[in-house]
C-alpha positions, 0 to 999 in steps of 0.5 A: 175834093168832095161834092160839097166842097166842089159846090162851095168852090163853084159858088164862091167863084161865081160870086167873085165873077158877079162881084167883079161884073158889078164893080165894072158896071157901077164903078168909076169908069161906068159912072164917067161914061154915063155922065160924060165927064170925070172929075180930077182932084188937083192941087194949087201949090204942089209943083211940079206934080200939080199946081195952078197956072192962071185958071188951070192946073198943070204938072207931072201928075196932072198931065199923066192923069189927063193923058190916061183918062183921055185914053181910058175914057175917049170922048169923056170930058175931064173936069179939074177940081182943087182939093187940099191936104185936109179934104182930098180923101173925103171928097174922093170917098163921097164921089165929089172927085173921081181920081186925085192927081196931086201929091199924096203919100201912099201909106198904110193908114190911107190904104184903109180908106182909099186905093193907090195906083202904082207909084209914080214918084218917090220923095224925100221929106226935108226942110226949106230954109232961107239961105242966109239963115245958116241952118243946115240941119235939123239940130240947128232948128232947136227953139225955132219955128217950123211950118208944115201943111195940115193933113200931110204926113210931115205933121207926124214926122215933125212931132216924132222929131221933136219927141226924139230930139227934144228940140223945143220946136214951135210947129205951125200948121198952115192950110196949104203949101202956098201958105206954108211957103209964104210963112217961110218967105215972110220970116214968120217961120224958120223952116218949111218941112215938106217933100223935096219936090214941093219945096223945090217947086215953091222955091223955083217959083219964088220971087228970089229963088236964090234966097232959099235952100233945101237942107237936112237929112231926109225925114223919110222916103215916101211913095207918091201916087195917084189916089183912087176910090177903094173897092173899085178894082176895075178902075184900078186895073185900068189905071195901073195898066196904063201906068205900066205901059207908060213905064215900059215904053219910056213915056213916063220917064219922058214926062218926068224929064219934062216936069223935073229936069226942064224949064216949067211955067210960069217962070221957066224954072228948072226943079232939077231933081233927077230920076232917083234909083228907087224910082227907076226900080219902081218903073221897072217893077210897078207896085203900090207898096206903102211908105212903110215898106220903104221905111223897113229897108236896111 
């Protein structure tokens, strides 16, 4: 290596160190410490990951974030703010929320706008239908009305299904998961397409859970992750480190069992979605791979 190359290499290394120090000084952790508070985005109707319970919000991702933030930022108060599928990304980008602890799919398009922590849930997208409808597959939805929630990956998946199979679907976009399920419950939609955990959670909390069932082959397998601001490596490193530790110790698996395999409020219903093989693998080898990496698997 000649002297000029050595000097350039040294300058680059110093620049990277300075940038890292600047990130640490101006990033989410520093902002929260200075303000004495950090704002966590939560969802109203994404059980058991994140959902409302009276005037507060609970769930697998909510509790994980609260435990993590209390550890990373002792003495800093944690504020909950409701976000939707449509506004969660812009509210994170503009600093209204500092972290999103809901039910967001990590995919390549979103990775251009935000960062994701290591995967903490992997879902299969399917359909919820009324048990008495006789519907058991996507093909039986031909000519029927299917609802999904605006701003979710299921919008594109339904349009692709319609294009590939020519089912003549009437696709309705609801403002949030609660409205989507209400359209199914009231008979204004024949099916609700969404992640299996969201479907199971809404069914479990319905007035008559036995009136509904989840059907069809998976429309896709998607990693669900806590969402962070892009270009804040210090915060991502801290969050990923906490999650890796919780995975290695078994604490995250216990938290999963609490929200997916045990009675949860408000009706003491059991979601009953066991830890999948793909999620077990993610716990053993933490990663932030996008949904496209799962689609490519044989």
